[in-house]
KOLBARO-471588 format. One record per residue (C-alpha): residue in one letter; chain; x, y, z. Coordinates in Angstrom, 3 decimals, padded with zeros to 6 digits, m for minus. Example, Ala and Ser with C-alpha at 12.3 -4.5 7.8 and 13.67 -1.06 7.14 Angstrom:
["A"; "A"; [012.300; m004.500; 007.800]],
["S"; "A"; [013.670; m001.060; 007.140]],
//
This chain:
["M"; "A"; [000.058; m000.233; 000.449]],
["E"; "A"; [001.423; 003.673; m000.991]],
["T"; "A"; [000.875; 006.393; 001.503]],
["N"; "A"; [001.030; 009.410; m000.036]],
["N"; "A"; [003.884; 011.522; 001.714]],
["T"; "A"; [003.908; 015.229; m000.046]],
["S"; "A"; [006.749; 016.397; 001.623]],
["T"; "A"; [010.275; 017.282; m000.585]],
["P"; "A"; [013.114; 015.512; m000.183]],
["A"; "A"; [014.777; 018.806; 001.521]],
["E"; "A"; [011.951; 018.525; 004.268]],
["R"; "A"; [012.396; 014.863; 004.777]],
["L"; "A"; [016.335; 015.216; 005.380]],
["P"; "A"; [016.929; 015.188; 009.502]],
["R"; "A"; [017.259; 018.343; 011.059]],
["K"; "A"; [020.986; 017.979; 013.182]],
["H"; "A"; [020.959; 021.026; 015.246]],
["S"; "A"; [018.581; 023.854; 016.990]],
["G"; "A"; [019.948; 026.578; 015.017]],
["A"; "A"; [018.847; 029.451; 012.196]],
["D"; "A"; [018.770; 028.444; 008.632]],
["M"; "A"; [020.584; 031.459; 008.240]],
["T"; "A"; [022.654; 032.617; 010.694]],
["I"; "A"; [021.876; 036.533; 012.380]],
["F"; "A"; [025.404; 037.413; 011.061]],
["S"; "A"; [023.852; 036.583; 007.313]],
["V"; "A"; [020.734; 038.206; 008.069]],
["M"; "A"; [022.331; 041.337; 009.189]],
["S"; "A"; [024.723; 041.329; 006.024]],
["M"; "A"; [021.457; 040.951; 003.708]],
["L"; "A"; [019.793; 043.281; 005.354]],
["A"; "A"; [022.172; 046.076; 005.369]],
["Q"; "A"; [023.116; 045.615; 001.244]],
["E"; "A"; [019.324; 045.548; 000.671]],
["C"; "A"; [018.896; 049.028; 002.335]],
["G"; "A"; [022.460; 050.219; 001.364]],
["A"; "A"; [023.266; 050.596; 005.506]],
["V"; "A"; [026.626; 050.835; 006.863]],
["N"; "A"; [027.583; 047.347; 008.221]],
["L"; "A"; [028.892; 046.825; 011.545]],
["S"; "A"; [027.041; 043.688; 011.967]],
["Q"; "A"; [029.476; 041.271; 010.465]],
["G"; "A"; [033.369; 040.927; 012.584]],
["F"; "A"; [035.104; 041.607; 009.258]],
["P"; "A"; [037.773; 044.647; 008.723]],
["D"; "A"; [036.888; 046.849; 005.433]],
["Y"; "A"; [040.407; 048.056; 005.518]],
["P"; "A"; [043.388; 046.695; 003.583]],
["I"; "A"; [045.637; 043.787; 004.806]],
["D"; "A"; [049.231; 044.569; 005.134]],
["A"; "A"; [051.171; 045.214; 001.502]],
["R"; "A"; [053.563; 042.695; 002.821]],
["L"; "A"; [051.478; 039.951; 003.936]],
["M"; "A"; [049.667; 040.525; 000.159]],
["E"; "A"; [052.960; 040.094; m002.208]],
["N"; "A"; [053.713; 037.190; 000.473]],
["L"; "A"; [050.676; 035.210; m000.690]],
["F"; "A"; [052.262; 036.226; m005.034]],
["E"; "A"; [055.368; 035.158; m003.992]],
["A"; "A"; [054.242; 031.631; m002.202]],
["A"; "A"; [051.771; 031.129; m005.092]],
["R"; "A"; [054.895; 032.259; m007.931]],
["K"; "A"; [056.982; 029.485; m006.153]],
["G"; "A"; [054.975; 026.404; m006.783]],
["M"; "A"; [052.623; 026.249; m003.590]],
["N"; "A"; [049.949; 025.454; m005.199]],
["Q"; "A"; [049.367; 021.819; m004.661]],
["Y"; "A"; [048.093; 019.787; m000.863]],
["A"; "A"; [049.876; 021.236; 001.852]],
["P"; "A"; [050.809; 018.114; 004.600]],
["M"; "A"; [048.015; 017.336; 006.460]],
["A"; "A"; [048.844; 019.066; 009.968]],
["G"; "A"; [050.103; 021.942; 008.632]],
["L"; "A"; [053.276; 023.751; 006.791]],
["P"; "A"; [056.214; 022.413; 008.550]],
["A"; "A"; [057.590; 026.863; 008.229]],
["L"; "A"; [053.698; 028.006; 009.490]],
["Q"; "A"; [054.105; 025.181; 012.289]],
["L"; "A"; [057.841; 026.500; 013.424]],
["E"; "A"; [056.117; 029.893; 013.534]],
["I"; "A"; [053.352; 029.080; 015.302]],
["C"; "A"; [055.357; 027.216; 018.202]],
["T"; "A"; [057.796; 030.539; 018.142]],
["H"; "A"; [054.939; 032.848; 018.567]],
["V"; "A"; [053.148; 030.582; 021.301]],
["T"; "A"; [056.034; 030.139; 023.443]],
["R"; "A"; [056.836; 033.877; 023.571]],
["Q"; "A"; [053.218; 034.665; 024.426]],
["T"; "A"; [052.754; 031.659; 026.562]],
["G"; "A"; [056.168; 031.041; 028.100]],
["V"; "A"; [055.147; 027.711; 027.721]],
["A"; "A"; [057.325; 025.768; 025.116]],
["C"; "A"; [055.626; 024.374; 021.882]],
["T"; "A"; [056.217; 021.727; 019.381]],
["P"; "A"; [054.550; 021.147; 015.352]],
["D"; "A"; [053.317; 017.809; 016.869]],
["Q"; "A"; [050.730; 020.142; 019.313]],
["V"; "A"; [049.980; 022.236; 016.235]],
["T"; "A"; [047.524; 021.537; 013.372]],
["V"; "A"; [045.920; 024.249; 011.005]],
["T"; "A"; [043.049; 024.385; 010.303]],
["P"; "A"; [040.983; 026.416; 007.471]],
["G"; "A"; [039.649; 028.676; 009.742]],
["A"; "A"; [039.007; 028.533; 014.103]],
["S"; "A"; [035.079; 027.861; 013.309]],
["Y"; "A"; [036.150; 024.560; 011.592]],
["G"; "A"; [038.676; 024.123; 014.280]],
["I"; "A"; [035.988; 024.565; 017.655]],
["Y"; "A"; [033.765; 021.540; 015.075]],
["T"; "A"; [036.609; 019.410; 014.866]],
["A"; "A"; [037.935; 019.539; 018.219]],
["L"; "A"; [034.199; 018.437; 019.571]],
["A"; "A"; [033.522; 016.026; 016.859]],
["T"; "A"; [036.793; 014.065; 018.451]],
["I"; "A"; [035.517; 014.059; 021.927]],
["L"; "A"; [031.843; 013.661; 021.406]],
["Q"; "A"; [029.964; 011.252; 021.851]],
["A"; "A"; [026.037; 010.362; 021.711]],
["G"; "A"; [024.984; 012.022; 025.027]],
["D"; "A"; [028.036; 014.052; 026.621]],
["E"; "A"; [027.117; 017.419; 027.553]],
["V"; "A"; [028.898; 020.746; 026.853]],
["I"; "A"; [028.725; 023.569; 029.038]],
["I"; "A"; [028.763; 027.318; 026.793]],
["L"; "A"; [028.532; 030.616; 028.382]],
["E"; "A"; [026.283; 032.482; 027.249]],
["P"; "A"; [026.211; 035.278; 025.555]],
["A"; "A"; [028.259; 032.551; 022.788]],
["Y"; "A"; [029.087; 032.662; 019.833]],
["D"; "A"; [026.372; 031.423; 017.348]],
["S"; "A"; [028.605; 028.096; 016.040]],
["Y"; "A"; [028.955; 026.527; 019.543]],
["I"; "A"; [025.638; 024.973; 019.954]],
["P"; "A"; [025.055; 023.460; 016.422]],
["A"; "A"; [028.519; 022.338; 015.853]],
["I"; "A"; [027.714; 020.255; 019.861]],
["E"; "A"; [024.909; 019.092; 018.597]],
["V"; "A"; [025.890; 017.641; 015.044]],
["N"; "A"; [028.378; 015.694; 017.194]],
["G"; "A"; [025.538; 013.972; 019.406]],
["G"; "A"; [026.103; 015.993; 022.311]],
["T"; "A"; [023.606; 018.082; 024.798]],
["V"; "A"; [024.100; 022.160; 025.090]],
["V"; "A"; [024.517; 023.089; 029.021]],
["P"; "A"; [023.986; 026.923; 028.585]],
["V"; "A"; [025.343; 028.972; 031.486]],
["A"; "A"; [024.264; 032.784; 031.253]],
["L"; "A"; [027.895; 034.571; 032.573]],
["Q"; "A"; [026.854; 037.948; 035.246]],
["P"; "A"; [024.640; 040.378; 033.889]],
["G"; "A"; [026.521; 043.995; 033.282]],
["T"; "A"; [030.090; 042.168; 034.082]],
["F"; "A"; [029.622; 039.154; 031.247]],
["A"; "A"; [031.852; 037.753; 034.439]],
["P"; "A"; [031.875; 033.929; 035.038]],
["D"; "A"; [029.267; 032.876; 037.752]],
["W"; "A"; [031.541; 030.245; 039.204]],
["Q"; "A"; [028.479; 028.536; 041.594]],
["L"; "A"; [026.105; 028.569; 038.402]],
["I"; "A"; [028.795; 026.415; 036.359]],
["A"; "A"; [030.130; 024.042; 039.472]],
["D"; "A"; [026.201; 023.470; 039.931]],
["R"; "A"; [025.720; 022.443; 035.695]],
["I"; "A"; [028.814; 019.970; 036.210]],
["S"; "A"; [027.454; 016.962; 035.910]],
["P"; "A"; [028.880; 012.938; 035.372]],
["K"; "A"; [028.060; 014.057; 031.866]],
["T"; "A"; [030.181; 017.000; 031.288]],
["K"; "A"; [032.538; 016.410; 028.400]],
["A"; "A"; [033.890; 019.408; 027.757]],
["I"; "A"; [033.638; 023.593; 028.661]],
["I"; "A"; [033.811; 026.086; 025.963]],
["V"; "A"; [035.588; 029.120; 027.157]],
["N"; "A"; [036.177; 032.218; 024.506]],
["T"; "A"; [039.109; 035.168; 025.717]],
["P"; "A"; [038.818; 037.832; 024.668]],
["H"; "A"; [035.220; 037.242; 024.578]],
["N"; "A"; [032.923; 037.801; 021.372]],
["P"; "A"; [030.639; 040.215; 021.436]],
["T"; "A"; [030.935; 041.828; 025.141]],
["G"; "A"; [035.144; 042.182; 025.098]],
["T"; "A"; [036.101; 040.892; 028.405]],
["V"; "A"; [039.086; 039.347; 028.964]],
["W"; "A"; [039.900; 036.231; 031.160]],
["S"; "A"; [042.897; 036.316; 033.951]],
["T"; "A"; [044.785; 033.724; 035.474]],
["A"; "A"; [042.862; 033.804; 038.701]],
["D"; "A"; [039.387; 032.948; 035.878]],
["W"; "A"; [041.708; 030.153; 034.179]],
["E"; "A"; [042.686; 028.654; 038.332]],
["Q"; "A"; [038.708; 028.705; 039.118]],
["L"; "A"; [037.855; 026.753; 036.500]],
["Y"; "A"; [040.538; 024.883; 037.420]],
["Q"; "A"; [039.576; 023.869; 040.605]],
["L"; "A"; [035.985; 023.365; 039.656]],
["I"; "A"; [037.381; 020.696; 037.163]],
["A"; "A"; [040.311; 019.540; 039.203]],
["G"; "A"; [040.392; 015.234; 038.776]],
["K"; "A"; [037.551; 015.320; 036.804]],
["Q"; "A"; [037.801; 013.945; 032.705]],
["I"; "A"; [036.572; 017.163; 031.188]],
["Y"; "A"; [037.654; 019.125; 028.385]],
["I"; "A"; [038.423; 022.530; 027.989]],
["I"; "A"; [037.744; 024.199; 024.412]],
["S"; "A"; [039.225; 027.557; 024.538]],
["D"; "A"; [038.204; 029.974; 022.058]],
["E"; "A"; [041.433; 032.224; 022.078]],
["V"; "A"; [041.024; 034.010; 018.263]],
["Y"; "A"; [041.103; 037.462; 019.580]],
["E"; "A"; [044.444; 037.053; 021.384]],
["Q"; "A"; [046.032; 039.532; 019.246]],
["V"; "A"; [043.132; 041.746; 019.295]],
["I"; "A"; [043.475; 043.475; 023.503]],
["F"; "A"; [043.303; 046.567; 024.728]],
["D"; "A"; [044.652; 049.151; 027.688]],
["G"; "A"; [047.672; 047.199; 028.488]],
["V"; "A"; [045.771; 044.089; 029.386]],
["L"; "A"; [047.666; 040.671; 028.889]],
["H"; "A"; [045.663; 037.405; 027.231]],
["N"; "A"; [045.928; 034.810; 028.848]],
["S"; "A"; [045.888; 031.403; 027.391]],
["V"; "A"; [044.692; 028.153; 028.596]],
["W"; "A"; [047.647; 026.784; 027.161]],
["S"; "A"; [049.904; 028.777; 030.050]],
["H"; "A"; [047.450; 027.051; 032.497]],
["E"; "A"; [049.381; 023.766; 033.396]],
["G"; "A"; [046.883; 021.637; 035.130]],
["L"; "A"; [044.224; 022.976; 031.798]],
["R"; "A"; [046.775; 022.499; 029.746]],
["E"; "A"; [046.730; 018.184; 028.951]],
["H"; "A"; [042.884; 018.700; 029.013]],
["C"; "A"; [042.732; 022.107; 026.144]],
["F"; "A"; [042.208; 022.266; 022.832]],
["A"; "A"; [043.164; 026.053; 022.114]],
["I"; "A"; [041.234; 027.468; 018.872]],
["Y"; "A"; [042.697; 030.399; 017.007]],
["S"; "A"; [042.512; 032.693; 013.943]],
["F"; "A"; [045.418; 034.329; 011.316]],
["G"; "A"; [041.897; 036.217; 010.459]],
["K"; "A"; [041.965; 037.910; 013.327]],
["A"; "A"; [045.192; 038.754; 014.387]],
["L"; "A"; [046.034; 039.656; 010.286]],
["H"; "A"; [043.146; 041.442; 009.601]],
["N"; "A"; [042.426; 038.496; 006.811]],
["T"; "A"; [039.128; 036.666; 007.762]],
["G"; "A"; [038.373; 035.672; 003.830]],
["W"; "A"; [041.359; 033.613; 003.936]],
["K"; "A"; [040.054; 031.041; 006.312]],
["V"; "A"; [043.704; 030.204; 008.290]],
["G"; "A"; [043.654; 029.370; 011.883]],
["Y"; "A"; [044.812; 026.693; 013.668]],
["V"; "A"; [044.307; 024.302; 017.270]],
["L"; "A"; [046.616; 023.829; 019.836]],
["A"; "A"; [046.695; 020.852; 021.718]],
["P"; "A"; [049.254; 017.845; 023.768]],
["A"; "A"; [050.550; 015.959; 021.506]],
["D"; "A"; [048.016; 012.890; 022.282]],
["L"; "A"; [044.877; 015.209; 021.449]],
["S"; "A"; [046.417; 016.646; 018.528]],
["K"; "A"; [047.020; 013.259; 017.309]],
["A"; "A"; [042.908; 011.968; 017.808]],
["F"; "A"; [041.891; 015.601; 016.609]],
["R"; "A"; [043.964; 015.088; 013.250]],
["R"; "A"; [042.592; 011.216; 013.080]],
["I"; "A"; [038.926; 013.472; 012.330]],
["H"; "A"; [040.553; 016.276; 010.400]],
["Q"; "A"; [042.260; 014.631; 007.704]],
["Y"; "A"; [038.615; 012.956; 006.514]],
["L"; "A"; [037.143; 016.228; 006.584]],
["A"; "A"; [039.630; 019.307; 004.896]],
["F"; "A"; [042.789; 017.073; 005.056]],
["S"; "A"; [044.723; 020.173; 004.858]],
["V"; "A"; [044.501; 023.976; 004.643]],
["N"; "A"; [045.023; 026.579; 001.174]],
["T"; "A"; [048.910; 025.835; 000.583]],
["P"; "A"; [049.676; 029.677; m000.493]],
["A"; "A"; [047.970; 031.041; 002.173]],
["Q"; "A"; [050.394; 028.818; 004.978]],
["G"; "A"; [053.415; 030.004; 003.040]],
["A"; "A"; [052.508; 033.640; 003.069]],
["V"; "A"; [051.247; 033.850; 006.674]],
["A"; "A"; [054.836; 031.838; 007.714]],
["A"; "A"; [057.129; 034.147; 005.844]],
["F"; "A"; [055.173; 037.321; 007.492]],
["M"; "A"; [055.357; 035.893; 010.996]],
["A"; "A"; [059.230; 035.476; 010.230]],
["Q"; "A"; [059.157; 039.169; 009.216]],
["Q"; "A"; [058.012; 040.521; 012.358]],
["Q"; "A"; [058.085; 039.821; 015.572]],
["V"; "A"; [055.441; 041.937; 017.106]],
["N"; "A"; [052.013; 042.188; 016.093]],
["D"; "A"; [050.450; 045.759; 015.831]],
["S"; "A"; [046.900; 044.502; 015.467]],
["S"; "A"; [045.970; 045.475; 019.818]],
["L"; "A"; [047.305; 048.869; 019.255]],
["I"; "A"; [045.182; 049.805; 015.392]],
["L"; "A"; [042.162; 048.299; 016.459]],
["E"; "A"; [042.332; 050.197; 020.076]],
["Q"; "A"; [042.842; 053.463; 018.300]],
["K"; "A"; [039.669; 052.112; 016.351]],
["R"; "A"; [037.667; 051.122; 019.419]],
["N"; "A"; [038.424; 054.755; 021.074]],
["Y"; "A"; [037.860; 056.814; 018.029]],
["F"; "A"; [034.018; 054.866; 017.495]],
["I"; "A"; [033.553; 055.173; 021.474]],
["E"; "A"; [034.064; 058.727; 021.442]],
["L"; "A"; [031.603; 059.374; 018.430]],
["L"; "A"; [029.073; 057.330; 020.661]],
["K"; "A"; [028.776; 060.107; 023.004]],
["D"; "A"; [027.195; 062.307; 020.782]],
["L"; "A"; [024.284; 059.150; 020.680]],
["P"; "A"; [021.733; 058.070; 022.990]],
["F"; "A"; [023.395; 055.195; 023.664]],
["T"; "A"; [025.210; 053.622; 027.031]],
["I"; "A"; [028.156; 052.149; 027.101]],
["P"; "A"; [027.419; 048.674; 029.540]],
["Y"; "A"; [030.862; 048.065; 029.268]],
["I"; "A"; [034.011; 049.244; 027.227]],
["S"; "A"; [035.596; 046.161; 025.092]],
["K"; "A"; [038.786; 044.883; 026.296]],
["G"; "A"; [039.880; 043.384; 023.566]],
["S"; "A"; [037.815; 041.499; 019.697]],
["Y"; "A"; [036.565; 044.259; 017.254]],
["F"; "A"; [033.462; 044.648; 019.061]],
["Q"; "A"; [032.027; 047.010; 021.651]],
["L"; "A"; [028.225; 046.644; 023.101]],
["A"; "A"; [025.457; 049.456; 023.485]],
["D"; "A"; [022.176; 049.936; 025.274]],
["Y"; "A"; [019.899; 051.337; 023.364]],
["S"; "A"; [017.067; 051.559; 026.303]],
["A"; "A"; [017.201; 054.953; 025.964]],
["V"; "A"; [015.932; 054.900; 022.347]],
["S"; "A"; [013.128; 052.463; 021.927]],
["D"; "A"; [011.335; 049.418; 023.773]],
["L"; "A"; [011.508; 047.598; 020.739]],
["P"; "A"; [013.373; 043.882; 021.249]],
["D"; "A"; [016.895; 043.792; 020.461]],
["T"; "A"; [016.080; 041.866; 016.987]],
["E"; "A"; [013.775; 044.349; 015.986]],
["F"; "A"; [015.604; 047.618; 016.970]],
["A"; "A"; [018.424; 045.988; 015.095]],
["K"; "A"; [016.776; 045.645; 011.939]],
["W"; "A"; [014.925; 049.192; 012.904]],
["L"; "A"; [018.031; 050.692; 012.889]],
["T"; "A"; [019.392; 048.815; 009.730]],
["R"; "A"; [016.413; 050.259; 007.853]],
["E"; "A"; [015.554; 053.540; 009.655]],
["A"; "A"; [019.077; 054.859; 009.955]],
["G"; "A"; [021.259; 053.073; 007.371]],
["V"; "A"; [023.616; 051.259; 010.226]],
["A"; "A"; [023.331; 047.503; 010.450]],
["T"; "A"; [024.310; 045.682; 014.172]],
["I"; "A"; [023.877; 042.252; 015.481]],
["P"; "A"; [021.170; 041.819; 018.609]],
["I"; "A"; [022.683; 040.027; 021.610]],
["S"; "A"; [020.139; 037.861; 021.578]],
["A"; "A"; [021.438; 035.440; 019.242]],
["F"; "A"; [024.152; 034.543; 020.872]],
["Y"; "A"; [021.805; 033.051; 023.318]],
["R"; "A"; [020.235; 029.554; 022.821]],
["K"; "A"; [016.597; 031.389; 024.445]],
["G"; "A"; [017.463; 034.036; 023.904]],
["S"; "A"; [018.109; 036.965; 026.516]],
["D"; "A"; [016.530; 040.840; 025.406]],
["Q"; "A"; [018.621; 043.045; 027.213]],
["R"; "A"; [018.749; 046.013; 024.848]],
["L"; "A"; [022.071; 045.407; 023.849]],
["I"; "A"; [023.314; 045.598; 020.367]],
["R"; "A"; [026.695; 044.597; 018.915]],
["F"; "A"; [028.803; 047.195; 016.995]],
["C"; "A"; [032.239; 045.939; 015.212]],
["F"; "A"; [034.542; 048.691; 015.255]],
["A"; "A"; [037.290; 047.010; 013.024]],
["K"; "A"; [036.574; 049.449; 009.913]],
["K"; "A"; [037.924; 052.222; 008.406]],
["E"; "A"; [037.737; 055.861; 009.971]],
["E"; "A"; [035.396; 057.304; 007.629]],
["T"; "A"; [033.134; 053.787; 007.827]],
["L"; "A"; [032.636; 054.768; 011.687]],
["S"; "A"; [032.269; 058.329; 011.643]],
["E"; "A"; [030.110; 057.732; 008.208]],
["A"; "A"; [027.694; 055.468; 010.367]],
["V"; "A"; [027.471; 057.508; 013.572]],
["N"; "A"; [026.622; 060.464; 011.108]],
["R"; "A"; [023.614; 058.506; 009.825]],
["M"; "A"; [022.391; 057.447; 013.626]],
["K"; "A"; [022.817; 061.110; 014.542]],
["A"; "A"; [020.463; 062.090; 011.794]],
["R"; "A"; [017.931; 059.594; 012.800]],
["L"; "A"; [018.368; 059.571; 016.607]],
["L"; "A"; [018.614; 063.257; 017.678]],
//
């Protein structure tokens, strides 16, 4: 007997995660394009990358670096990464602990694929980057969201302790933090260690903005903590450090045994990463010892905050790192944050990201996220547009 199945082939596919069909970043960028708005939503720079980096890419291609790279990464790049990690953390690093990846989101996904089995729980600290939840769910894990403290966005250690269970397999940490710009201290890492000491819990540390950190604050990596290091996957992105997000080159730092397990998955997903881009980054790292990303972005943050003083927004927390600054629009509108972000795009011609998008079940705190990794004229144009509509 035939059944009357009117569903489409796409509708018959399993839905493997609870995330949106289109991320809020794509939604707002598309709306910005439709409205001719200044796009301060998605986290990408609109200014040129270093000319030496561009020349290095051309040179790598000219030298014939156009075929598959080794699965774990170009040896020259791995060595440069090891030098950087040792210099930044004071902890030795070897190539068998470094795997080059096609971006940081891939690294997070593959780390989760490496460790998770069906039913394992993963704690995320909200607001959290929106790729975490789908990556956990697709790999059979259960998401356990824990809210950061309102206003300060500091960890609520008692709440985290209460949510750790025998099923907890991993905790995802993000520092410097997207979207709030908060930064973990050595005391935070030690507090986390005290919570999980003696437990088989992995730490996936999203440190993509490690070189975009302000006001003399130091980046504290999970790699620096002796007790956590043996259980960690630390995730990095050259796209953020070198302002070239479209190159999609990052790396994962983990102990040799965990790196080996990571590569068992990686080799069947991407296998390897864009060879000339790896060559270009390796040469660039050898050319310079100090990355000026923090200085460049701190100046842009300061410039943008100064501009915002002329608008009816409140700054709840001045960003200490990342590309982003939060703003409270309570004095402007009672609209929910997603509706306000869309209104601001259509009516003022400036696109932002609503913070509720960083919570599994939403959390309307009347906060929006601006990306200040833009040219000064872009930031000035955005503020002038908002002045014309809001004042």
